[in-house]
C-alpha positions in Angstrom: 71.3 83.6 178.7 71.4 87.2 179.7 68.1 89.0 180.4 66.8 91.0 177.4 66.6 94.7 178.1 63.6 96.2 176.4 62.8 99.7 175.3 61.5 102.0 178.0 57.7 102.3 178.3 56.5 105.3 176.5 59.3 105.3 174.0 59.7 103.7 170.6 62.4 102.8 168.2 62.2 104.4 164.7 63.1 101.4 162.6 64.8 101.5 159.2 61.6 100.5 157.3 59.9 103.6 158.8 62.6 106.2 158.7 61.7 107.3 155.2 58.4 108.6 156.6 60.3 110.8 159.1 62.6 112.0 156.2 59.4 113.0 154.4 58.4 115.3 157.3 61.9 116.8 157.7 62.6 117.3 154.0 59.2 118.9 153.4 59.8 121.2 156.4 63.1 122.4 155.0 61.6 123.0 151.5 58.5 124.8 152.7 60.0 126.8 155.6 63.0 128.0 153.6 60.6 129.6 151.1 59.3 131.8 153.9 62.8 132.7 155.1 63.0 130.4 158.2 66.3 129.0 159.3 66.7 125.9 161.4 67.9 126.0 165.0 68.9 123.1 167.2 68.7 123.5 171.0 69.8 121.1 173.7 67.3 118.4 174.8 67.7 119.4 178.4 67.6 122.9 180.0 67.5 124.5 183.5 64.2 123.5 185.1 63.6 127.2 185.9 63.4 127.9 182.1 60.2 125.8 181.8 58.7 126.9 185.2 59.0 130.6 184.2 58.4 130.1 180.5 55.7 127.4 180.2 54.0 128.4 183.5 53.8 126.8 186.9 50.0 126.4 186.5 50.3 124.1 183.6 50.0 120.3 183.7 53.4 120.1 182.0 55.3 121.8 184.8 53.1 120.4 187.6 52.9 116.8 186.5 54.7 115.8 183.3 58.3 117.0 183.3 61.3 114.7 183.5 63.5 116.5 186.1 66.8 115.4 187.6 69.4 116.9 189.9 73.0 117.2 188.9 75.8 119.1 190.8 73.2 120.9 192.8 71.4 122.0 189.7 67.9 121.1 188.6 67.7 120.1 184.9 64.7 119.0 182.8 64.3 117.2 179.6 62.5 119.6 177.3 58.7 119.1 177.3 58.3 121.6 174.5 60.8 123.8 172.5 59.5 127.3 172.5 61.1 128.2 175.8 64.4 126.8 174.7 64.3 128.7 171.4 63.5 131.9 173.3 66.4 131.2 175.7 68.7 130.8 172.7 67.3 134.0 171.1 68.2 136.0 174.2 71.5 134.3 175.0 72.9 134.6 171.4 71.9 138.3 171.0 69.4 137.6 168.1 67.5 140.7 169.2 70.2 142.7 167.4 69.3 141.0 164.1 67.0 142.7 161.7 63.3 141.8 162.4 61.7 139.4 161.8 63.9 136.6 163.1 62.4 133.4 161.8 63.5 130.0 163.2 62.3 126.5 162.8 63.2 123.3 164.7 62.5 119.5 164.9 63.4 117.0 167.5 62.4 114.9 170.5 60.4 116.2 173.5 59.6 114.5 176.8 56.6 114.4 179.0 55.7 111.9 181.7 52.1 110.9 180.9 50.2 107.7 180.3 51.3 106.2 177.0 48.5 105.6 174.6 47.9 105.6 170.8 49.6 108.6 169.3 51.0 109.8 172.6 54.3 108.7 174.0 56.6 109.9 176.7 59.3 110.7 174.2 57.7 112.3 171.1 58.8 114.5 168.3 57.7 118.0 167.2 58.4 120.2 164.3 57.7 123.9 164.8 58.4 127.6 163.9 59.0 130.7 165.9 59.0 134.3 164.6 60.4 137.2 166.7 60.1 141.0 166.3 56.8 141.6 164.6 53.8 142.8 166.5 51.5 143.3 163.5 48.9 140.7 162.6 50.7 140.1 159.3 53.0 137.8 161.4 50.1 135.9 162.8 48.6 135.4 159.3 52.0 134.2 157.9 52.6 131.6 160.5 49.1 130.2 160.1 49.4 130.1 156.3 52.9 128.5 156.7 51.4 125.7 158.8 48.6 125.1 156.3 51.0 125.1 153.3 53.3 122.6 155.1 50.4 120.3 155.8 49.2 120.6 152.2 52.7 119.8 151.0 52.6 116.6 153.0 49.3 115.7 151.4 46.8 116.8 154.1 44.2 119.0 152.4 41.0 118.7 154.4 42.0 121.2 157.1 40.1 123.3 159.6 41.5 126.3 161.4 40.2 127.2 164.8 40.9 130.8 166.0 40.6 132.9 169.1 42.1 136.0 170.7 43.0 136.0 174.4 43.6 139.7 174.5 46.4 141.5 176.3 47.1 141.5 180.0 45.1 144.8 180.4 41.8 143.6 178.9 42.2 140.0 179.9 42.3 140.7 183.7 38.8 142.1 183.7 37.7 139.0 181.7 39.4 136.7 184.3 37.6 138.5 187.1 34.2 138.0 185.5 34.9 134.3 184.9 35.9 133.8 188.6 32.8 135.7 189.7 30.4 133.6 187.7 32.1 130.3 188.6 32.4 131.1 192.3 29.1 129.4 193.2 30.2 126.3 191.2 33.7 126.1 192.8 33.1 123.0 194.8 31.8 121.2 191.7 34.9 121.9 189.6 37.5 119.2 189.2 40.6 119.4 191.3 42.7 120.8 188.5 40.2 123.5 187.8 40.0 124.5 191.5 43.8 125.0 191.4 43.5 127.0 188.2 40.7 129.2 189.6 43.0 131.5 191.4 46.3 131.0 189.4 45.0 131.2 185.8 41.2 131.2 185.4 41.5 131.1 181.6 42.9 127.6 181.8 39.6 126.5 183.2 38.2 126.8 179.7 40.7 124.2 178.5 39.4 121.5 180.8 38.1 118.4 179.1 36.4 116.9 182.1 32.7 116.4 181.2 31.4 117.6 184.6 33.3 120.9 184.1 32.2 121.2 180.5 28.6 120.9 181.7 29.1 123.8 184.2 30.7 126.0 181.5 27.6 125.3 179.2 25.1 126.7 181.8 23.5 129.7 180.1 24.6 132.3 182.7 28.1 131.0 182.7 28.3 130.6 178.9 27.1 134.2 178.5 30.2 135.4 180.4 32.6 133.1 178.6 31.4 134.2 175.2 31.3 137.9 176.0 33.3 140.4 174.0 36.1 141.5 176.3 38.8 142.7 174.0 40.1 146.2 174.2 40.1 148.4 171.1 43.7 147.6 170.2 43.3 143.8 170.6 40.0 143.8 168.8 41.7 145.7 165.9 44.6 143.2 165.8 42.2 140.3 165.8 40.0 141.9 163.1 43.0 142.6 160.9 44.2 139.0 161.3 40.9 137.6 160.1 40.9 140.0 157.1 44.4 138.7 156.0 43.1 135.1 156.3 40.0 136.0 154.3 42.1 137.6 151.6 44.3 134.5 151.3 41.4 132.1 151.2 42.0 130.5 154.6 38.9 128.9 156.0 38.6 129.3 159.8 36.0 129.1 162.7 36.2 131.1 165.9 36.3 129.2 169.1 36.0 131.2 172.3 36.9 128.1 174.4 40.3 127.8 172.6 42.9 129.0 175.1 45.8 126.5 174.6 47.5 124.7 177.4 50.5 127.0 178.1 50.5 130.1 180.2 52.6 132.3 177.9 50.0 132.9 175.1 48.4 136.3 174.5 46.1 137.6 171.7 46.1 135.1 168.8 45.8 131.4 169.6 44.9 128.8 167.0 44.7 125.1 166.2 44.6 123.3 162.9 42.7 120.1 162.6 42.8 117.5 159.8 39.7 115.6 158.7 41.7 113.1 156.7 41.0 109.4 157.4 37.5 110.3 158.5 38.2 111.5 162.0 39.1 115.0 163.2 42.6 115.3 164.6 44.4 118.4 166.0 47.7 118.4 164.2 49.0 122.0 164.9 48.7 124.4 167.8 50.2 127.8 168.4 49.8 131.4 169.1 51.3 134.7 170.1 53.6 135.1 173.2 54.6 138.7 173.3 55.7 138.8 176.9 57.8 135.6 177.0 61.1 137.0 175.8 61.0 139.7 178.5 59.8 137.3 181.1 62.9 135.2 180.5 65.3 138.1 180.8 65.4 139.5 177.2 64.2 142.7 175.7 60.5 143.3 175.2 60.0 141.4 171.9 56.8 140.3 170.2 56.7 136.7 169.1 54.5 134.0 167.6 54.9 130.4 166.7 53.4 126.9 166.5 54.3 123.2 166.9 53.1 119.9 165.3 53.4 116.4 166.7 55.4 114.4 164.1 54.0 111.1 165.3 50.5 112.4 164.7 51.4 113.6 161.2 52.8 110.2 160.3 49.7 108.5 161.5 47.6 110.6 159.1 49.9 110.2 156.1 50.1 107.1 153.8 53.0 104.7 154.4 56.1 105.0 152.3 57.9 102.0 151.0 61.6 102.2 151.6 63.4 103.4 148.5 65.3 100.6 146.7 69.0 100.5 145.9 70.0 101.5 142.4 71.7 98.2 141.9 72.8 95.0 143.6 75.9 93.2 142.3 75.5 89.5 141.8 78.9 87.7 141.6 80.9 84.8 142.9 84.0 86.9 142.8 83.9 89.1 146.0 87.0 91.1 145.0 85.6 92.2 141.7 82.1 92.8 143.2 83.8 95.0 145.9 85.7 96.9 143.2 82.6 97.5 141.0 80.6 98.6 144.1 83.1 101.2 145.0 83.4 102.5 141.4 79.6 103.0 141.3 79.4 104.5 144.8 82.1 107.1 143.8 79.8 108.0 140.9 76.9 108.6 143.3 75.0 105.3 142.9 73.6 103.3 145.8 74.7 99.8 145.4 75.5 96.7 147.5 76.9 93.2 147.0 76.8 90.0 148.9 79.5 90.2 151.6 79.1 86.6 152.5 79.4 85.3 148.8 76.2 83.2 148.8 75.1 81.2 145.7 74.0 83.1 142.6 70.3 82.2 143.1 70.3 83.5 146.6 72.0 86.8 145.5 69.4 87.3 142.7 66.6 86.6 145.2 67.9 89.3 147.5 68.5 91.7 144.6 64.8 91.4 143.5 63.7 92.6 147.0 66.0 95.5 147.6 67.2 96.9 144.2 66.0 98.2 140.9 68.7 96.5 138.9 70.8 93.3 139.3 74.3 93.9 138.1 75.6 90.5 137.2 79.3 90.0 137.2 80.2 86.5 136.1 83.4 85.1 134.8 82.7 86.1 131.2 81.7 89.6 132.2 84.9 90.1 134.3 87.1 88.8 131.4 85.4 91.0 128.8 85.2 94.2 131.1 81.4 94.1 130.9 78.4 93.8 133.2 75.0 92.2 132.6 72.3 94.5 133.8 68.9 93.0 134.6 65.9 95.3 135.2 64.2 93.7 138.1 60.8 95.3 137.3 60.6 94.3 133.7 63.0 91.3 133.7 64.8 92.7 130.7 68.5 92.0 130.6 71.4 93.4 128.5 75.1 93.5 128.7 77.0 96.8 128.8 80.5 98.0 129.0 81.6 98.3 132.6 82.3 102.0 132.3 78.7 102.6 131.1 76.9 100.9 134.0 76.2 104.2 135.8 74.5 105.9 132.8 72.5 102.7 132.0 70.9 102.4 135.4 
C-alpha cells in the first residue's frame, strides 16, 4: 500500500461540513462592506519579496522570521504574509490614484507566516480586511472603525471593546523615539534580543513586546512616565481629538492604550484594535490603523490611507457552529432514469435536489433523505404512471401526492 501523504503542518483542510461557516463570513462581508461603498479586490498570493521588506518593514518579525520566500528565475518571491502591501501595490500599478477619492477596497483570502502552529494560529491562515485611500481627515479613521464594529455585530459579536492610540507623524514621533531610547539606555542589556535589535531600528516596536521581563522594565515609574507622555504635535493632537469626537457621536465605546503600536512599521497616527469578550475570554479580532506614507514608499503618489484586517479562523472560533443547509429534496425511486429526469427538471427550476446514483433499496434511500433533505420526493411505479410525485415532509412526516409539474411550488 502506498504511503499516505498528510496535510502540511500548520495548514488545515476546510471540509464541506464547515464551509458554510466561511460562507457566513464572506457573505456578511459583501453585504456590510457594500453599504459603505467598498469594492472587492483580489491580489496574487505571492509577490516580490521586496514589496514586503519595504512595505511591512525590515524590523518586523514577519520579514525577519516568518515569511515563506523562494527563488525563481533569479527573482525572490514571497507568499503574502499580509495583504495591505499587495493592495497598495495594485493601487499604484493600476492607476487608482486617478480615481475620485476615497478609493475603498476590501479583500479576503489566505496569508502565510512561518510560526509555531497553535490553537487559532496556523501557517496558512485567512484574513478579511478593508483599505481606504485618499482621505487624510479623521472621518476616514472613524468610518473604518465603525465599519469593523458593524461587521462584527452583523456576525453576532456584540460585546466589543475598541482600543485606540495615536503614533503621531514622523515629525513629532522622532522626538518621542529619542526619549524612549534615552530612558531605556541603562536597561539595554536587560532587554530581550528582539528589543535590543528594535532599540536602534524602531524603538516604538519595543512597546509591542510581550516578554514579561521587558514588560516589567516598561512599568518602572521613570520609564512609564516617558512612555505615557504627551508627544503629539498640534496637528496630530487635533486629528486624534477629532477622531475621538466622531466615535463619541456615533456611540462607539473605546479605551486609550498608549502601549498599542501594532506590529508593522508602516503605521502612523491612528492605530486600533477591537477585542471581543464573547465566550468569556477577551480576544483581539481586528487590528488596523493609518499608513499615510506607504503608497509613496512603494513608488506611488503621496496618498493618505487607512485600513484593518481580521483573522477569519479567529472569527469562526468565536461564532456558533452552523449546521450545513439541507437539500430541498431527495428523490427516492427504483427507476434511475425517471429519478434522473425529475432531478434535472427541478434543478432547472432552481431547486437543490439529489437522487441515489447507485439505486439502493427504498429503505436505504429514505434513510439518506432524512439526513440530508427537507423533503423526500417518492417516485414509485404508480407515481410514474400517473405523472405524480409523493412528497414527504421529513420534519413533520406528513405526506401527500402532487402533480409532477407542481413539485417545485409545493416544496
